[in-house]
Structures are given as C-alpha cells and as structure tokens.
C-alpha positions in Angstrom: -10.2 28.0 18.5 -6.5 28.1 17.8 -4.7 24.8 16.3 -1.8 23.3 17.9 0.8 20.9 16.7 2.2 18.0 18.9 4.9 16.1 17.3 4.7 12.8 19.2 7.9 10.7 19.8 6.9 8.4 22.6 4.9 5.0 21.8 3.2 5.5 25.2 1.8 8.8 24.2 0.7 7.9 20.8 -1.3 5.1 22.4 -2.7 7.4 24.8 -4.7 9.3 22.0 -6.0 5.6 20.0 -9.5 6.8 20.3 -8.7 10.2 18.6 -6.9 8.8 15.9 -9.5 6.2 15.1 -12.3 9.1 15.2 -10.0 10.9 12.3 -9.7 8.1 10.4 -13.5 7.0 10.3 -14.0 10.7 9.2 -10.8 11.4 6.7 -11.3 11.4 3.0 -7.7 10.2 2.5 -8.3 7.3 4.9 -6.6 4.2 3.5 -5.3 0.7 5.1 -1.7 1.9 5.8 -2.9 5.1 8.0 -5.3 2.9 10.0 -4.3 2.7 13.6 -3.7 -1.1 13.3 -1.3 -0.9 10.6 0.8 2.2 12.0 1.1 0.9 15.6 1.6 -2.7 14.4 4.5 -1.5 11.8 6.4 0.7 14.0 6.3 -2.2 16.8 7.5 -4.9 14.2 9.7 -2.5 11.8 10.6 0.5 14.0 13.8 -0.8 15.8 15.1 -1.9 12.8 14.9 1.4 10.5 14.5 4.2 13.4 17.5 6.5 13.3 18.7 8.3 16.4 17.4 8.3 20.0 13.5 9.3 19.7 12.9 8.2 15.6 9.2 8.4 16.1 7.7 11.6 14.7 4.2 11.6 14.6 2.8 14.9 13.8 -0.9 15.6 15.5 -2.7 18.7 14.8 -5.4 19.7 17.7 -8.3 22.0 17.6 -8.9 22.3 21.6 -8.9 18.3 22.5 -10.2 17.3 19.0 -7.9 15.7 16.8 -8.0 17.2 13.4 -5.0 16.5 11.5 -2.3 13.6 12.0 0.9 12.5 9.7 2.7 8.9 11.0 6.4 9.9 10.4 9.5 8.8 11.6 13.4 9.6 11.1 15.3 7.0 9.3 17.8 6.5 6.3 16.6 7.5 2.6 18.8 4.4 1.4 21.8 6.7 0.4 24.0 6.5 3.3 25.6 10.6 2.0 22.4 12.2 2.9 21.9 11.3 6.3 18.5 11.1 8.2 15.5 11.8 6.5 11.8 12.2 7.9 9.9 9.6 6.1 6.2 7.8 6.4 5.6 4.8 8.5 5.7 1.9 6.3 8.0 3.0 4.0 12.1 3.0 4.1 12.5 -0.8 4.5 14.9 -3.2 2.8 13.5 -4.9 -0.6 12.9 -7.9 0.5 11.0 -7.3 3.8 8.8 -3.8 2.6 5.2 -3.5 2.8 4.7 -1.5 -0.1 2.4 1.0 1.3 0.3 3.1 -1.2 -2.1 5.8 -0.6 0.1 7.4 2.4 -1.3 10.6 3.1 -2.1 13.2 5.7 -5.1 12.1 8.0 -7.5 15.3 8.1 -11.1 16.3 9.0 -12.9 17.9 5.9 -11.6 21.4 5.5 -8.8 21.4 8.0 -5.9 19.8 6.1 -4.8 23.4 4.9 -4.8 25.1 8.3 -2.6 22.3 9.4 0.1 22.0 6.6 1.5 25.1 7.8 2.1 24.0 11.5 3.8 20.9 10.2 6.1 22.3 7.7 7.7 24.7 10.2 8.2 21.8 12.5 9.7 19.7 10.4 11.9 22.0 8.5 14.2 22.9 11.3 15.0 18.9 12.0 16.1 16.5 9.1 18.4 16.7 6.3 15.6 15.5 4.1 11.9 15.0 3.7 10.8 11.9 1.8 7.2 10.7 0.7 6.0 8.2 -1.6 3.0 6.4 -2.6 1.2 9.9 -2.1 -2.1 10.6 -4.2 -1.1 13.4 -7.1 -4.7 15.3 -5.1 -2.9 15.0 -1.8 -2.9 18.3 0.1 1.1 17.0 1.1 2.2 18.4 -2.6 1.4 22.2 -1.4 3.1 21.2 1.9 6.5 20.1 0.1 6.1 23.0 -2.4 6.4 25.7 0.9 10.2 23.7 1.2 11.2 25.0 -1.9 10.0 28.6 -0.8 12.2 28.0 2.5 15.3 27.3 0.3 14.9 23.4 0.3 15.6 21.5 -3.0 12.2 19.7 -3.8 11.4 17.0 -6.3 8.4 15.3 -7.5 8.5 11.8 -9.6 5.4 10.2 -11.0 5.1 6.5 -9.7 1.9 5.8 -12.1 -1.5 5.4 -11.9 -3.3 3.0 -9.5 -5.8 0.6 -11.2 -9.2 0.2 -9.8 -12.7 -1.6 -11.3 -15.8 0.1 -10.3 -18.9 -1.7 -9.2 -21.2 0.9 -8.1 -23.9 -0.2 -10.4 -23.2 -3.8 -9.8 -21.2 -6.8 -11.2 -23.2 -7.3 -14.1 -22.7 -3.5 -15.4 -19.1 -3.8 -14.6 -19.0 -6.7 -17.1 -20.8 -5.0 -19.6 -18.2 -2.2 -19.5 -15.3 -4.5 -20.3 -13.9 -4.8 -23.8 -15.2 -7.8 -25.6 -12.0 -9.9 -25.6 -11.5 -9.4 -21.5 -15.1 -9.8 -21.1 -15.3 -13.1 -22.7 -12.0 -14.5 -21.4 -12.9 -13.5 -17.8 -16.4 -15.1 -17.9 -14.7 -18.3 -19.6 -12.5 -18.4 -16.6 -14.8 -18.3 -14.0 -17.2 -21.1 -15.9 -14.4 -23.5 -16.5 -13.4 -23.4 -12.3 -17.0 -24.0 -12.2 -16.9 -26.9 -14.5 -13.9 -28.6 -12.9 -15.2 -28.6 -9.4 -13.2 -25.6 -7.8 -14.6 -24.3 -4.6 -14.3 -20.6 -3.6 -14.1 -19.6 -0.2 -13.7 -16.4 1.7 -12.7 -15.9 5.4 -15.2 -15.9 7.9 -13.3 -16.2 11.1 -9.3 -15.1 12.2 -8.3 -18.6 11.8 -9.7 -19.2 8.7 -7.7 -15.7 7.3 -4.5 -16.9 8.7 -5.0 -20.2 7.3 -5.4 -18.3 4.0 -2.6 -16.4 4.1 -0.7 -19.2 4.7 -1.8 -20.8 1.7 -1.3 -17.7 -0.2 2.5 -17.2 1.2 3.0 -20.5 -0.3 1.8 -19.9 -3.8 3.4 -16.4 -4.0 6.6 -18.1 -2.8 6.4 -20.7 -5.2 6.3 -18.4 -8.0 9.1 -15.8 -6.8 11.1 -19.2 -6.1 11.0 -20.3 -9.6 12.4 -16.8 -10.6 15.5 -17.5 -8.2 14.3 -14.9 -5.6 13.4 -15.6 -2.1 10.0 -13.3 -1.8 8.9 -11.2 0.6 6.7 -14.0 2.6 9.9 -15.3 3.4 11.1 -12.4 5.6 10.3 -12.9 9.1 9.4 -9.2 10.0 6.9 -8.9 7.0 5.1 -12.4 7.8 4.8 -11.2 11.6 3.1 -8.0 10.7 0.8 -9.3 8.4 -0.1 -12.2 10.6 -0.9 -10.0 13.6 -2.3 -7.1 11.2 -5.1 -9.9 10.2 -5.9 -10.8 13.6 -6.2 -7.0 14.8 -8.5 -6.0 11.9 -10.5 -9.2 11.6 -12.0 -10.9 8.3 -14.4 -7.8 8.3 -11.5 -5.4 7.3 -8.8 -8.1 6.0 -10.2 -9.9 3.4 -8.7 -13.2 2.4 -10.1 -15.5 -0.1 -8.9 -19.0 -1.9 -10.2 -20.7 -5.0 -9.3 -24.2 -4.3 -9.4 -27.4 -7.1 -9.4 -30.8 -5.2 -8.6 -29.3 -2.1 -5.6 -27.2 -3.5 -5.3 -23.8 -3.3 -5.0 -22.6 -6.8 -5.5 -18.8 -6.1 -5.7 -16.5 -3.3 -6.1 -13.3 -2.5 -5.6 -10.6 0.4 -7.0 -7.1 0.5 -8.1 -4.5 3.1 -12.0 -3.4 3.3 -12.2 0.2 4.1 -15.8 1.7 3.9 -17.0 0.0 0.0 -13.9 0.0 -1.3 -11.4 -3.0 -1.2 -7.7 -2.2 -1.6 -6.6 -5.7 -3.5 -3.0 -5.8 -1.6 -1.6 -8.9 -2.7 -2.3 -12.3 -4.5 -0.8 -15.6 -5.3 -1.4 -18.2 -8.2 -0.2 -21.8 -8.9 0.8 -22.3 -12.4 1.7 -25.3 -14.3 0.2 -27.7 -16.7 -1.3 -29.7 -13.6 -3.7 -27.2 -12.7 -7.1 -28.0 -14.2 -8.3 -24.1 -14.5 -6.4 -22.5 -17.3 -6.1 -19.1 -15.2 -6.6 -19.5 -11.8 -5.7 -16.0 -11.0 -8.5 -14.6 -13.2 -10.9 -17.5 -12.1 -10.1 -16.1 -8.4 -10.5 -12.4 -9.0 -14.1 -13.1 -10.9 -15.2 -15.2 -7.9 -13.8 -12.3 -5.5 -15.3 -9.6 -7.4 -18.7 -11.5 -7.8 -18.9 -12.2 -4.1 -17.8 -8.5 -3.0 -20.4 -6.6 -5.3 -23.2 -9.1 -3.6 -22.1 -7.5 -0.3 -21.9 -3.7 -1.4 -18.7 -3.6 -2.1 -18.5 -0.6 -4.8 -14.5 -0.7 -6.0 -11.7 -2.9 -6.2 -8.5 -0.8 -6.4 -5.7 -2.7 -7.3 -3.2 -0.1 -6.3 0.6 0.6 -8.1 2.1 -1.1 -11.2 0.5 -2.2 -14.4 0.1 -5.9 -15.3 -1.8 -7.8 -17.5 -4.5 -8.8 -15.3 -5.2 -5.1 -14.0 -5.4 -4.3 -17.9 -8.0 -6.8 -18.1 -10.2 -6.1 -15.8 -9.3 -2.2 -14.3 -8.8 0.9 -15.6 -6.2 3.1 -14.5 -7.3 5.8 -12.2 -5.3 8.3 -10.0 -1.6 9.0 -10.4 0.5 8.4 -7.0 3.8 10.2 -6.9 7.2 10.6 -4.8 8.3 13.9 -3.4 11.1 15.0 -1.4 12.9 17.9 -0.5 16.1 18.2 0.9 18.1 20.9 2.7 21.0 22.2 0.7 24.2 21.6 1.3 26.9 19.1 0.5 25.0 15.9 1.3 22.1 16.8 -0.6 24.2 17.6 -3.9 26.3 14.2 -3.2 22.8 12.4 -2.9 21.7 13.9 -5.8 24.9 13.1 -8.0 24.6 9.7 -6.9 20.7 9.2 -7.8 21.2 11.2 -11.3 24.4 8.8 -12.1 22.6 5.7 -11.4 19.8 6.7 -13.3 22.0 7.4 -16.2 23.4 3.9 -15.9 20.1 2.4 -15.6 18.9 4.3 -19.1 21.9 3.8 -21.0 21.7 -0.4 -20.0 18.2 0.2 -21.1 17.3 -1.5 -17.7 13.7 -2.1 -17.0 12.0 -4.8 -14.7 10.9 -8.1 -16.3 7.1 -8.2 -17.0 4.8 -10.3 -15.0 3.4 -13.7 -16.2 0.1 -13.2 -18.1 -1.7 -14.9 -15.1 -0.1 -13.1 -12.2 -2.2 -11.4 -10.1 0.5 -9.5 -8.3 4.4 -9.7 -8.3 4.7 -7.2 -5.6 5.5 -6.5 -2.6 
C-alpha cells in the first residue's frame, strides 16, 4: 500500500489523530518524552502563539500507509533566533527564549520499525519548497533524520551539522549492586557515603505517588532550583510563567507513573529534588535542585538524593537512567557518556542565508577570541539547565 504525506496545520485536525499518535509512540524506536502526545500538544498550547510565525505556523508532518500512521515529525514555522534568516521550520519544544526554554533532548522522527527510510523522501520534498531553513537540535547522531537533511544538500541547500556532545547514562540492567560495583573506587566510596550520611541524620526520601504529591514536589524543586540561580544573579527558568504552566500541566497529564518526582528531606526541609520522565524502563532525568550551604546536614544532598532515587527505581525494574546532554561533575561520578547528540540545519541558498552564516561565524570568532566558556557548575549541583 502506498504512503501518503499529510502536513497538519490545524490543531483541531491534529487532535483527531490522538489515538494513532499514541500507538505510533508506543511502537517507535525513537520514542522520548518530548515526542509524546502530552508534551507536544501542551507545548504548542502554551508556547505556540508566542513563537509560531505566520498565519498557520503548525507543521506536523504525518506519513500514512492506508489508515495507519507510520511516521510523524512534530514541527512548526518560527524564527531561527536571527532575524536576517527569516522563517524556519523547527521541532516543537525548540526555539524559545533562553529564560523559558524547555531544553528538550532526543527530538526525532517518530516511526514504525522499517518505515523511516520510506517516509523521509516525502517529507523532504514538501518541506524544501516552503521555509528559508530547517533547524533541528537535540537529535541523536543515529537518527534517520540525518540522512534526510543530507538530501537538502543534494537539492542545493547549505547543510550544517554540529556536535552537541554525548548524553550521559547509567545502566541498571543488572541491578543496583552491579551498577555500584562498576563505578570507580572513589566514586563508589563517595556515593555510598553520601547515602549513608543521609540515613544517619534521619533524612527521608519520598517519590510522588499521586498528582497532588507530584505538584507539591515540583514546587519544592522549583524553590531549590531558583535559590541556586538567584545566588548567581539570574532568574532561572522556573520563574518564567510559560515554563511553570507547561510543566504543571504536563505533570498532571502524565501522572506520577510517567512524570517521576522525588524529594529528599532533612528535618522536613527539602534538600534535594529530582524530576524525570519514564519511557518504558528508562528514566530521562530532566531536572534537579539541591539546597547548598553549611546549615545542610547532608554534605552532598544532590548525590544522596540521586542514590535514593537510583536504588528505588532499580527495585521497580528500571534499567537505565539517562541524564541527557551536558557534562557535570555528578554525571561524571555516576554515569558514562553514551550516544552523541547533534544539531543539524539546512539553509536555502541566497543572501539571507549568507548574511546569517556570516553573523554566526563572527559571533563564534568573537567567542573564541575572548576564550568565553560557560561557568562550571558547583560540584554538587545535579543540574544547571534548562
């Protein structure tokens, strides 16, 4: 049966295919939290009006084989961040201003096994005729989308690929004890000591069992995260109304089975909180917050909080914790680098693209000349982003 492409631009039509989207997500090898029905539709509802460009900015590319949805790419028309370059087709959950960005990783094509290569040419032909550029970030280096972007180069566009670095993950497939045994001697000793100390001072660990628990823990996480950012003189993403609305609605929609929140408390006071998303037996560790300072009874509350969470989830059959993109001391202590994530783009040749390229190159040159680099996170800071 032949494939057909449908590019959905109306929210009402998009909502008509909810059952098909959920079935595709459940079967897709690329399923990740930002591609779920709840994440994509809520992001568009909260952020779409602000960041969409033009009269019909939604672009959800769907490939059908008969009545079965076999591939989907949730995109929209927005800005690249450079006014010179004009309109750009990009993933949903990207393109926000830094103060409220959701920082999604593992954005990709949703597809049934074996259908990805057949679906790509249909999407490429349609999208090459519309925007000034295509901009995809947070994509796995193994994604079928990379071969798709290469076809833009064959069509005369200017493709570009940039490595974002590896994601970081820990393997629990053989259980908690086997994972601990695989850590380096220093990491194993310090991690075990952090957990033991939390028990010695009477710290209590709790994972949300209800939506109400989860929303309470989200507020505690927000407070911890904001304290750290405000100490650096920055507002932090949790202060952004759209960011907070999106996540509170997402937690409610997913429930505690899929939106996993946990808190470590000392004397009733939260000292560490974690927020992630469960897909199958893999937890995507999205955000964390810790309380730092000499008044905290636990020396490394962030690590202690993670140790309780890891043991808890291992007991529940979780086989992997993915700490996503970006290096940090706690990731180097607990995890190993895994697959590479990349940013790829393709610009339509012309004056707009040339000016944008020159602008980006000049910015990168100035940054290298200054030796600019982001400040290293605190040794016990579980997360500095989004």
